[in-house]
ZARORO-103081 format. One record per residue (C-alpha): residue in three letters; x, y, z; residue number from 1. Coordinates in nm, 3 decimals, padded with zeros to 5 digits. Layout:
(r "Ala", (X, Y, Z), NUM) ...
This chain:
(r "Met", (-00.030, 14.989, -02.698), 1) (r "Asn", (-00.278, 14.925, -02.420), 2) (r "Leu", (-00.638, 14.998, -02.513), 3) (r "Pro", (-00.836, 15.219, -02.272), 4) (r "Arg", (-01.050, 15.025, -02.026), 5) (r "Ser", (-01.348, 15.252, -02.088), 6) (r "Leu", (-01.594, 15.110, -02.341), 7) (r "Gln", (-01.687, 15.461, -02.449), 8) (r "Arg", (-01.323, 15.555, -02.515), 9) (r "Arg", (-01.266, 15.229, -02.704), 10) (r "Leu", (-01.563, 15.301, -02.929), 11) (r "Leu", (-01.450, 15.658, -02.989), 12) (r "Leu", (-01.094, 15.550, -03.067), 13) (r "Ala", (-01.201, 15.268, -03.297), 14) (r "Leu", (-01.460, 15.475, -03.484), 15) (r "Gly", (-01.228, 15.775, -03.513), 16) (r "Val", (-00.938, 15.569, -03.652), 17) (r "Leu", (-01.171, 15.378, -03.885), 18) (r "Leu", (-01.330, 15.698, -04.015), 19) (r "Thr", (-00.992, 15.861, -04.079), 20) (r "Leu", (-00.855, 15.554, -04.258), 21) (r "Leu", (-01.169, 15.522, -04.470), 22) (r "Trp", (-01.155, 15.888, -04.567), 23) (r "Leu", (-00.785, 15.869, -04.655), 24) (r "Gly", (-00.839, 15.548, -04.853), 25) (r "Thr", (-01.136, 15.698, -05.035), 26) (r "Ala", (-00.938, 16.014, -05.111), 27) (r "Ala", (-00.644, 15.811, -05.246), 28) (r "Val", (-00.865, 15.594, -05.471), 29) (r "Thr", (-01.057, 15.901, -05.591), 30) (r "Ala", (-00.731, 16.082, -05.668), 31) (r "Leu", (-00.611, 15.789, -05.877), 32) (r "Leu", (-00.937, 15.768, -06.069), 33) (r "Val", (-00.944, 16.144, -06.126), 34) (r "Arg", (-00.580, 16.141, -06.235), 35) (r "His", (-00.655, 15.870, -06.491), 36) (r "Ala", (-00.963, 16.056, -06.619), 37) (r "Met", (-00.763, 16.381, -06.630), 38) (r "Glu", (-00.492, 16.217, -06.842), 39) (r "Glu", (-00.754, 16.101, -07.089), 40) (r "Val", (-00.910, 16.447, -07.107), 41) (r "Phe", (-00.574, 16.619, -07.155), 42) (r "Asp", (-00.468, 16.368, -07.423), 43) (r "Ala", (-00.798, 16.420, -07.601), 44) (r "Gly", (-00.737, 16.796, -07.581), 45) (r "Leu", (-00.391, 16.753, -07.738), 46) (r "Gln", (-00.535, 16.548, -08.018), 47) (r "Glu", (-00.821, 16.788, -08.082), 48) (r "Thr", (-00.584, 17.086, -08.081), 49) (r "Ala", (-00.350, 16.920, -08.328), 50) (r "Gln", (-00.631, 16.832, -08.565), 51) (r "Arg", (-00.762, 17.189, -08.554), 52) (r "Ile", (-00.422, 17.350, -08.607), 53) (r "Leu", (-00.295, 17.113, -08.882), 54) (r "Pro", (-00.512, 17.253, -09.167), 55) (r "Leu", (-00.415, 17.606, -09.075), 56) (r "Ala", (-00.048, 17.512, -09.060), 57) (r "Val", (-00.068, 17.342, -09.403), 58) (r "Ala", (-00.224, 17.653, -09.553), 59) (r "Glu", (00.040, 17.872, -09.394), 60) (r "Val", (00.325, 17.659, -09.529), 61) (r "Leu", (00.183, 17.633, -09.882), 62) (r "Glu", (00.131, 18.009, -09.907), 63) (r "Arg", (00.495, 18.085, -09.830), 64) (r "Glu", (00.724, 18.232, -10.090), 65) (r "Asp", (01.048, 18.138, -09.909), 66) (r "Asp", (01.064, 17.782, -09.788), 67) (r "Gly", (01.389, 17.832, -09.603), 68) (r "Val", (01.253, 18.071, -09.343), 69) (r "Ile", (01.144, 17.952, -08.995), 70) (r "Gln", (00.827, 18.139, -08.911), 71) (r "Arg", (00.723, 18.205, -08.548), 72) (r "Leu", (00.368, 18.314, -08.496), 73) (r "Ala", (00.328, 18.646, -08.316), 74) (r "Glu", (00.138, 18.673, -07.989), 75) (r "Val", (-00.193, 18.852, -08.039), 76) (r "Arg", (-00.256, 18.908, -07.668), 77) (r "Glu", (-00.042, 18.822, -07.367), 78) (r "His", (-00.146, 18.492, -07.210), 79) (r "Asp", (-00.006, 18.175, -07.054), 80) (r "Glu", (00.057, 17.927, -07.330), 81) (r "Leu", (00.004, 17.579, -07.186), 82) (r "Leu", (00.017, 17.418, -07.531), 83) (r "Ala", (00.300, 17.479, -07.782), 84) (r "Tyr", (00.335, 17.335, -08.129), 85) (r "Ile", (00.591, 17.299, -08.402), 86) (r "Val", (00.555, 17.225, -08.774), 87) (r "Arg", (00.832, 17.036, -08.952), 88) (r "Asn", (00.880, 16.886, -09.296), 89) (r "Ala", (00.969, 16.529, -09.378), 90) (r "Gln", (01.341, 16.602, -09.335), 91) (r "Gly", (01.282, 16.742, -08.984), 92) (r "Arg", (01.340, 17.104, -09.072), 93) (r "Val", (01.132, 17.344, -08.865), 94) (r "Leu", (00.882, 17.536, -09.070), 95) (r "Leu", (00.655, 17.697, -08.811), 96) (r "Leu", (00.662, 17.758, -08.433), 97) (r "Ser", (00.408, 17.887, -08.183), 98) (r "His", (00.516, 18.210, -08.014), 99) (r "Thr", (00.665, 18.042, -07.699), 100) (r "Ala", (00.765, 17.706, -07.845), 101) (r "Asp", (01.124, 17.593, -07.795), 102) (r "Ala", (01.237, 17.351, -08.064), 103) (r "Thr", (01.473, 17.179, -07.822), 104) (r "Asp", (01.176, 17.066, -07.609), 105) (r "Phe", (01.031, 16.859, -07.893), 106) (r "Ala", (01.147, 16.503, -07.944), 107) (r "Pro", (01.236, 16.376, -08.294), 108) (r "Trp", (00.949, 16.263, -08.509), 109) (r "Ser", (00.827, 15.919, -08.404), 110) (r "Gly", (00.509, 15.890, -08.602), 111) (r "Val", (00.147, 15.989, -08.563), 112) (r "Gly", (00.004, 15.954, -08.209), 113) (r "Leu", (00.087, 16.022, -07.848), 114) (r "Ser", (00.438, 16.021, -07.705), 115) (r "Gln", (00.613, 16.157, -07.399), 116) (r "Ser", (00.950, 16.287, -07.291), 117) (r "Ala", (01.082, 16.366, -06.945), 118) (r "Thr", (00.920, 16.708, -06.946), 119) (r "His", (00.637, 16.709, -07.203), 120) (r "Arg", (00.347, 16.511, -07.341), 121) (r "Phe", (00.316, 16.517, -07.724), 122) (r "Tyr", (00.066, 16.444, -07.993), 123) (r "Ser", (00.184, 16.433, -08.356), 124) (r "Glu", (-00.013, 16.448, -08.679), 125) (r "Glu", (00.090, 16.472, -09.048), 126) (r "Ala", (-00.055, 16.586, -09.382), 127) (r "Leu", (00.033, 16.591, -09.750), 128) (r "Gln", (00.181, 16.239, -09.735), 129) (r "Gly", (00.408, 16.332, -09.447), 130) (r "Ser", (00.556, 16.645, -09.597), 131) (r "Val", (00.398, 16.854, -09.321), 132) (r "Arg", (00.429, 16.720, -08.968), 133) (r "Leu", (00.266, 16.891, -08.665), 134) (r "Thr", (00.354, 16.817, -08.303), 135) (r "Val", (00.163, 16.971, -08.010), 136) (r "Ala", (00.332, 16.967, -07.669), 137) (r "Glu", (00.198, 17.012, -07.317), 138) (r "Pro", (00.432, 17.047, -07.014), 139) (r "Leu", (00.399, 16.759, -06.768), 140) (r "Ala", (00.442, 17.014, -06.487), 141) (r "His", (00.099, 17.153, -06.576), 142) (r "Arg", (-00.065, 16.813, -06.535), 143) (r "Gln", (00.119, 16.754, -06.210), 144) (r "Thr", (00.003, 17.091, -06.077), 145) (r "Val", (-00.359, 17.007, -06.160), 146) (r "Ala", (-00.321, 16.662, -05.998), 147) (r "Arg", (-00.181, 16.818, -05.678), 148) (r "Glu", (-00.468, 17.066, -05.664), 149) (r "Ile", (-00.718, 16.782, -05.695), 150) (r "Gln", (-00.543, 16.583, -05.422), 151) (r "Met", (-00.535, 16.884, -05.192), 152) (r "Gly", (-00.903, 16.937, -05.261), 153) (r "Leu", (-00.968, 16.582, -05.143), 154) (r "Val", (-00.737, 16.588, -04.839), 155) (r "Leu", (-00.795, 16.937, -04.701), 156) (r "Pro", (-01.159, 16.865, -04.603), 157) (r "Leu", (-01.016, 16.613, -04.358), 158) (r "Leu", (-00.914, 16.907, -04.139), 159) (r "Val", (-01.280, 17.006, -04.109), 160) (r "Val", (-01.486, 16.697, -04.181), 161) (r "Val", (-01.296, 16.451, -03.960), 162) (r "Pro", (-01.309, 16.670, -03.644), 163) (r "Leu", (-01.680, 16.735, -03.703), 164) (r "Ala", (-01.738, 16.365, -03.763), 165) (r "Leu", (-01.547, 16.280, -03.444), 166) (r "Leu", (-01.760, 16.525, -03.247), 167) (r "Ala", (-02.070, 16.365, -03.394), 168) (r "Ile", (-01.938, 16.020, -03.300), 169) (r "Val", (-01.869, 16.140, -02.944), 170) (r "Trp", (-02.223, 16.273, -02.915), 171) (r "Val", (-02.381, 15.958, -03.059), 172) (r "Val", (-02.172, 15.723, -02.842), 173) (r "Arg", (-02.240, 15.920, -02.525), 174) (r "Ala", (-02.610, 15.939, -02.602), 175) (r "Asn", (-02.632, 15.564, -02.661), 176) (r "Leu", (-02.430, 15.482, -02.349), 177) (r "Ala", (-02.643, 15.707, -02.129), 178) (r "Pro", (-02.855, 15.412, -02.005), 179) (r "Leu", (-02.538, 15.240, -01.884), 180) (r "Arg", (-02.429, 15.552, -01.698), 181) (r "Arg", (-02.773, 15.581, -01.537), 182) (r "Leu", (-02.753, 15.216, -01.430), 183) (r "Arg", (-02.407, 15.277, -01.284), 184) (r "Asp", (-02.523, 15.589, -01.099), 185) (r "Arg", (-02.824, 15.406, -00.955), 186) (r "Leu", (-02.606, 15.124, -00.826), 187) (r "Ala", (-02.346, 15.366, -00.685), 188) (r "Ala", (-02.615, 15.567, -00.504), 189) (r "Arg", (-02.759, 15.260, -00.332), 190) (r "Ser", (-02.698, 15.200, 00.033), 191) (r "Ala", (-02.575, 14.870, 00.169), 192) (r "Arg", (-02.925, 14.777, 00.284), 193) (r "Asp", (-03.094, 14.832, -00.053), 194) (r "Leu", (-03.122, 14.494, -00.227), 195) (r "Ser", (-03.422, 14.577, -00.442), 196) (r "Pro", (-03.403, 14.491, -00.815), 197) (r "Val", (-03.259, 14.752, -01.049), 198) (r "Pro", (-03.497, 14.882, -01.320), 199) (r "Thr", (-03.430, 14.738, -01.665), 200) (r "Gln", (-03.653, 14.974, -01.865), 201) (r "Gly", (-03.465, 15.168, -02.132), 202) (r "Leu", (-03.156, 14.951, -02.125), 203) (r "Pro", (-03.011, 14.822, -02.455), 204) (r "Thr", (-03.087, 14.460, -02.538), 205) (r "Glu", (-02.718, 14.373, -02.494), 206) (r "Val", (-02.717, 14.505, -02.136), 207) (r "Thr", (-03.060, 14.385, -02.025), 208) (r "Pro", (-02.938, 14.026, -01.956), 209) (r "Val", (-02.664, 14.167, -01.731), 210) (r "Ala", (-02.918, 14.374, -01.535), 211) (r "Glu", (-03.148, 14.074, -01.505), 212) (r "Ala", (-02.863, 13.855, -01.381), 213) (r "Leu", (-02.776, 14.127, -01.127), 214) (r "Asn", (-03.137, 14.136, -01.011), 215) (r "Gly", (-03.129, 13.760, -00.963), 216) (r "Leu", (-02.814, 13.794, -00.755), 217) (r "Leu", (-02.972, 14.069, -00.543), 218) (r "Leu", (-03.278, 13.852, -00.481), 219) (r "Arg", (-03.058, 13.560, -00.375), 220) (r "Leu", (-02.860, 13.787, -00.142), 221) (r "Ala", (-03.179, 13.923, 00.012), 222) (r "Ala", (-03.304, 13.567, 00.064), 223) (r "Ala", (-02.969, 13.467, 00.217), 224) (r "Phe", (-02.973, 13.764, 00.456), 225) (r "Glu", (-03.328, 13.686, 00.556), 226) (r "Ala", (-03.237, 13.321, 00.616), 227) (r "Glu", (-02.942, 13.425, 00.832), 228) (r "Arg", (-03.157, 13.660, 01.035), 229) (r "Ser", (-03.414, 13.385, 01.085), 230) (r "Phe", (-03.142, 13.141, 01.180), 231) (r "Ala", (-02.990, 13.383, 01.430), 232) (r "Ala", (-03.327, 13.449, 01.591), 233) (r "Asn", (-03.423, 13.080, 01.605), 234) (r "Ala", (-03.079, 12.967, 01.721), 235) (r "Ala", (-03.077, 13.227, 01.997), 236) (r "His", (-03.411, 13.103, 02.121), 237) (r "Glu", (-03.316, 12.736, 02.090), 238) (r "Leu", (-02.982, 12.779, 02.267), 239) (r "Arg", (-03.101, 13.004, 02.547), 240) (r "Thr", (-03.382, 12.776, 02.652), 241) (r "Pro", (-03.175, 12.460, 02.722), 242) (r "Leu", (-02.891, 12.661, 02.873), 243) (r "Ala", (-03.133, 12.844, 03.100), 244) (r "Gly", (-03.283, 12.510, 03.202), 245) (r "Ala", (-02.939, 12.366, 03.279), 246) (r "Ile", (-02.851, 12.671, 03.487), 247) (r "Ala", (-03.179, 12.636, 03.680), 248) (r "Gln", (-03.101, 12.270, 03.747), 249) (r "Ala", (-02.756, 12.361, 03.873), 250) (r "Gln", (-02.902, 12.627, 04.101), 251) (r "Arg", (-03.166, 12.381, 04.227), 252) (r "Leu", (-02.896, 12.125, 04.294), 253) (r "Gln", (-02.709, 12.380, 04.502), 254) (r "Ala", (-03.022, 12.456, 04.702), 255) (r "Glu", (-03.116, 12.095, 04.765), 256) (r "Thr", (-02.782, 11.936, 04.846), 257) (r "Thr", (-02.615, 11.953, 05.184), 258) (r "Asp", (-02.289, 11.807, 05.061), 259) (r "Pro", (-02.033, 12.090, 05.043), 260) (r "Ala", (-01.843, 11.916, 04.762), 261) (r "Ala", (-02.159, 11.867, 04.556), 262) (r "Lys", (-02.264, 12.225, 04.623), 263) (r "Ala", (-01.925, 12.347, 04.501), 264) (r "Arg", (-01.944, 12.135, 04.187), 265) (r "Ala", (-02.295, 12.261, 04.119), 266) (r "Ala", (-02.177, 12.621, 04.160), 267) (r "Glu", (-01.889, 12.555, 03.921), 268) (r "Met", (-02.134, 12.397, 03.678), 269) (r "Glu", (-02.356, 12.703, 03.700), 270) (r "Ala", (-02.063, 12.937, 03.632), 271) (r "Thr", (-01.953, 12.726, 03.335), 272) (r "Leu", (-02.305, 12.724, 03.190), 273) (r "Lys", (-02.330, 13.100, 03.228), 274) (r "Arg", (-01.997, 13.143, 03.050), 275) (r "Leu", (-02.126, 12.912, 02.777), 276) (r "Thr", (-02.443, 13.120, 02.753), 277) (r "Arg", (-02.243, 13.441, 02.714), 278) (r "Phe", (-02.015, 13.274, 02.461), 279) (r "Ala", (-02.313, 13.150, 02.258), 280) (r "Glu", (-02.461, 13.500, 02.266), 281) (r "Arg", (-02.132, 13.643, 02.140), 282) (r "Leu", (-02.121, 13.391, 01.854), 283) (r "Leu", (-02.475, 13.481, 01.759), 284) (r "Gln", (-02.387, 13.850, 01.772), 285) (r "Leu", (-02.083, 13.789, 01.551), 286) (r "Ala", (-02.297, 13.599, 01.299), 287) (r "Arg", (-02.545, 13.887, 01.303), 288) (r "Ala", (-02.267, 14.144, 01.259), 289) (r "Glu", (-02.113, 13.958, 00.964), 290) (r "Gly", (-02.424, 13.838, 00.780), 291) (r "Gly", (-02.737, 14.019, 00.896), 292) (r "Arg", (-02.881, 14.347, 00.778), 293) (r "Leu", (-02.739, 14.626, 00.991), 294) (r "Arg", (-02.934, 14.927, 00.864), 295) (r "Leu", (-03.305, 14.987, 00.833), 296) (r "Ala", (-03.532, 15.210, 00.628), 297) (r "Gln", (-03.633, 15.415, 00.935), 298) (r "Ser", (-03.408, 15.601, 01.176), 299) (r "Thr", (-03.373, 15.584, 01.557), 300) (r "Asp", (-03.239, 15.828, 01.815), 301) (r "Leu", (-02.905, 15.688, 01.931), 302) (r "Cys", (-02.901, 15.915, 02.236), 303) (r "Met", (-03.216, 15.752, 02.369), 304) (r "Leu", (-03.073, 15.404, 02.308), 305) (r "Ala", (-02.744, 15.498, 02.476), 306) (r "Arg", (-02.927, 15.620, 02.788), 307) (r "Leu", (-03.141, 15.305, 02.812), 308) (r "Leu", (-02.844, 15.072, 02.761), 309) (r "Thr", (-02.625, 15.260, 03.007), 310) (r "Asp", (-02.900, 15.254, 03.269), 311) (r "Glu", (-02.947, 14.880, 03.218), 312) (r "Leu", (-02.578, 14.796, 03.238), 313) (r "Thr", (-02.502, 15.017, 03.541), 314) (r "Arg", (-02.787, 14.917, 03.773), 315) (r "Ser", (-02.562, 14.694, 03.978), 316) (r "Leu", (-02.263, 14.931, 03.963), 317) (r "Pro", (-02.178, 15.211, 04.205), 318) (r "Pro", (-02.288, 15.562, 04.105), 319) (r "Gly", (-02.046, 15.745, 03.880), 320) (r "Arg", (-01.893, 15.425, 03.744), 321) (r "Val", (-01.994, 15.523, 03.389), 322) (r "Val", (-01.992, 15.885, 03.271), 323) (r "Leu", (-02.211, 15.931, 02.963), 324) (r "Gln", (-02.180, 16.242, 02.748), 325) (r "Leu", (-02.442, 16.303, 02.480), 326) (r "Pro", (-02.532, 16.594, 02.251), 327) (r "Gln", (-02.832, 16.805, 02.338), 328) (r "Ala", (-03.015, 16.731, 02.013), 329) (r "Pro", (-03.110, 16.377, 01.905), 330) (r "Val", (-02.868, 16.183, 01.688), 331) (r "His", (-03.077, 16.000, 01.431), 332) (r "Ser", (-02.932, 15.698, 01.254), 333) (r "Asp", (-03.067, 15.420, 01.032), 334) (r "Leu", (-02.851, 15.170, 01.220), 335) (r "Asp", (-03.058, 14.879, 01.352), 336) (r "Pro", (-03.122, 14.943, 01.726), 337) (r "Asp", (-03.033, 14.581, 01.803), 338) (r "Val", (-02.702, 14.623, 01.621), 339) (r "Phe", (-02.630, 14.946, 01.813), 340) (r "Ala", (-02.712, 14.764, 02.136), 341) (r "Ile", (-02.471, 14.482, 02.043), 342) (r "Leu", (-02.175, 14.711, 01.977), 343) (r "Tyr", (-02.256, 14.940, 02.270), 344) (r "Arg", (-02.280, 14.647, 02.515), 345) (r "Asn", (-01.958, 14.493, 02.390), 346) (r "Leu", (-01.762, 14.817, 02.415), 347) (r "Leu", (-01.895, 14.902, 02.761), 348) (r "Glu", (-01.860, 14.549, 02.899), 349) (r "Asn", (-01.506, 14.533, 02.759), 350) (r "Ala", (-01.423, 14.858, 02.942), 351) (r "Leu", (-01.585, 14.734, 03.265), 352) (r "Arg", (-01.401, 14.404, 03.246), 353) (r "His", (-01.054, 14.538, 03.167), 354) (r "Gly", (-01.061, 14.891, 03.312), 355) (r "Ala", (-00.950, 15.005, 03.654), 356) (r "Glu", (-01.223, 14.946, 03.914), 357) (r "Asp", (-01.162, 15.275, 04.095), 358) (r "Ala", (-01.179, 15.498, 03.786), 359) (r "Pro", (-01.488, 15.595, 03.586), 360) (r "Ile", (-01.549, 15.484, 03.229), 361) (r "Asp", (-01.607, 15.769, 02.988), 362) (r "Val", (-01.864, 15.712, 02.714), 363) (r "Ala", (-01.925, 15.988, 02.457), 364) (r "Leu", (-02.154, 16.003, 02.157), 365) (r "Gly", (-02.093, 16.302, 01.931), 366) (r "Ala", (-02.342, 16.481, 01.712), 367) (r "Asp", (-02.149, 16.346, 01.413), 368) (r "Gly", (-02.207, 15.987, 01.532), 369) (r "Leu", (-01.862, 15.932, 01.681), 370) (r "Leu", (-01.894, 15.685, 01.970), 371) (r "Thr", (-01.599, 15.665, 02.211), 372) (r "Val", (-01.557, 15.441, 02.515), 373) (r "Ala", (-01.246, 15.501, 02.726), 374) (r "Asn", (-01.126, 15.347, 03.054), 375) (r "Asp", (-00.824, 15.378, 03.279), 376) (r "Gly", (-00.578, 15.102, 03.351), 377) (r "Pro", (-00.234, 14.985, 03.245), 378) (r "Ala", (-00.143, 15.073, 02.888), 379) (r "Leu", (-00.131, 14.783, 02.645), 380) (r "Pro", (00.188, 14.691, 02.460), 381) (r "Pro", (00.180, 14.778, 02.087), 382) (r "Glu", (00.184, 14.409, 01.991), 383) (r "Ala", (-00.121, 14.332, 02.207), 384) (r "Leu", (-00.301, 14.642, 02.075), 385) (r "Arg", (-00.245, 14.532, 01.714), 386) (r "Arg", (-00.393, 14.188, 01.785), 387) (r "Leu", (-00.708, 14.324, 01.946), 388) (r "Gly", (-01.007, 14.299, 01.718), 389) (r "Glu", (-00.911, 13.952, 01.601), 390) (r "Arg", (-01.131, 13.662, 01.702), 391) (r "Phe", (-01.067, 13.501, 02.042), 392) (r "Glu", (-00.793, 13.754, 02.115), 393) (r "Arg", (-00.781, 13.890, 02.472), 394) (r "Ala", (-00.586, 14.185, 02.602), 395) (r "Thr", (-00.471, 13.979, 02.901), 396) (r "Ala", (-00.520, 13.617, 03.002), 397) (r "Arg", (-00.585, 13.716, 03.363), 398) (r "Val", (-00.935, 13.844, 03.282), 399) (r "Gln", (-01.198, 13.600, 03.163), 400) (r "Gly", (-01.381, 13.672, 02.839), 401) (r "Ser", (-01.475, 13.524, 02.505), 402) (r "Gly", (-01.229, 13.730, 02.300), 403) (r "Leu", (-01.510, 13.817, 02.058), 404) (r "Gly", (-01.634, 14.154, 02.185), 405) (r "Leu", (-01.406, 14.377, 01.981), 406) (r "Ser", (-01.428, 14.136, 01.686), 407) (r "Ile", (-01.805, 14.191, 01.679), 408) (r "Val", (-01.764, 14.570, 01.694), 409) (r "His", (-01.495, 14.554, 01.424), 410) (r "Ala", (-01.728, 14.356, 01.193), 411) (r "Ile", (-02.009, 14.607, 01.245), 412) (r "Ala", (-01.774, 14.897, 01.178), 413) (r "Gln", (-01.655, 14.744, 00.851), 414) (r "Arg", (-02.006, 14.675, 00.723), 415) (r "Thr", (-02.126, 15.026, 00.807), 416) (r "Gly", (-01.832, 15.191, 00.633), 417) (r "Ser", (-01.656, 15.294, 00.954), 418) (r "Val", (-01.324, 15.206, 01.117), 419) (r "Leu", (-01.278, 15.083, 01.473), 420) (r "Gln", (-00.990, 15.280, 01.625), 421) (r "Leu", (-00.816, 15.133, 01.929), 422) (r "Gln", (-00.575, 15.350, 02.130), 423) (r "Ser", (-00.364, 15.272, 02.431), 424) (r "Pro", (-00.285, 15.481, 02.624), 425) (r "Arg", (-00.608, 15.676, 02.586), 426) (r "Pro", (-00.583, 16.028, 02.438), 427) (r "Gly", (-00.462, 16.286, 02.690), 428) (r "Ser", (-00.331, 16.027, 02.935), 429) (r "Ser", (-00.032, 15.801, 02.988), 430) (r "Gln", (-00.244, 15.494, 03.057), 431) (r "Gly", (-00.581, 15.343, 02.980), 432) (r "Phe", (-00.753, 15.229, 02.663), 433) (r "Ala", (-01.000, 15.392, 02.421), 434) (r "Ala", (-01.214, 15.250, 02.141), 435) (r "Ser", (-01.401, 15.470, 01.895), 436) (r "Leu", (-01.595, 15.438, 01.570), 437) (r "Ala", (-01.811, 15.669, 01.361), 438) (r "Leu", (-02.174, 15.558, 01.329), 439) (r "Pro", (-02.394, 15.655, 01.032), 440) (r "Val", (-02.611, 15.955, 01.122), 441) (r "Glu", (-02.862, 16.172, 00.938), 442) (r "His", (-02.791, 16.518, 01.081), 443) (r "Lys", (-02.556, 16.701, 01.314), 444) (r "Ala", (-02.631, 16.881, 01.639), 445) (r "Ala", (-02.443, 17.067, 01.906), 446) (r "Leu", (-02.271, 16.864, 02.178), 447) (r "Ser", (-02.356, 16.915, 02.543), 448) (r "Pro", (-02.289, 16.700, 02.846), 449) (r "Ser", (-02.567, 16.491, 02.999), 450) (r "Pro", (-02.599, 16.382, 03.360), 451) (r "Asn", (-02.370, 16.106, 03.478), 452) (r "Phe", (-02.501, 15.756, 03.530), 453) 
């Protein structure tokens, strides 16, 4: 039998079984002890009865005029006779019987003392040098009935006491495990960004070391996240500066040289350095998406960020190239604005790079935080669509790119509890591509279109 995984259920099961077994064992031992004491009391009663009746029986026999008559005592008042007796002489002839005694129930004389047959318990006594012999009998069925009543008196309380004891055990166990449930609820209610230590006040001494070890782990995680954020910021600065200097040198070389071949090589060098710069930025974004803190304690309006980012990315594009649809009310989210900018840029740049140049790109942010970026163009094969989102995977080799844009968005979606959905063709069309994910928001508002960008 498999034990339940719940500690509370294990305690209840173990204590309930133990209590029941202890009660049954105690009842059995008590019944045996009571049975033994009862036998002693009943035997003493037989002996006392015989010793009281024997003088009376001797007087009755000596006062007789006819020794050959068997005398049966008359019943004075109707009652249940649990003890019967018989008086016999030395030759075994019956002289006197109690009113319900059956001579066939009595065993032959075996001397003074206790004896027993299959149905009765006897005590025998004699007087006048054995000429008068008295035997008192008690049915064994009477003793068995009394023993059963005692056993039932010990067992029947189980039907009441054990359930009440189990209820008391349930209450005690639940009350003592309440600190564990509170600790569990506190941990379950925490957001992904909350790495503060859990309170250890009120916890049992057996659980306090676990909570302290958990607090140590949370502190190490917070330190690791902080180190990664510092590394990302420092690495971005350290990489951009030399790359920007190399690009400036390549541009200067193009301006100063008159050799067409050198000018072409310098232009190629500049393009390569710019691709390297974008690739380094994507790697830093991926590191931030996978290891940095994505959510903050304060909230930001995503609509405002979407407008600013769209305006920045479409300055060099023809009007109407990007159609942005936003709700009328602000959409507040605790998502880090830098993180939102990373995923928004990657989705929009991916659509600009792979979408049809003569068709607008539709960007929509819903009041529920659902961000969708859709573009026209040839539909992707199912195999290519399934591979998108993996690192260094491109939809087509004809278009240059790092292959990390959707990987970065996918990592952010996973860490914020969302799912990046990729569809091709786009909904409501036979071609195109659409990417959508639900962002964490704090309230809902009605959706209304905003001016195109």
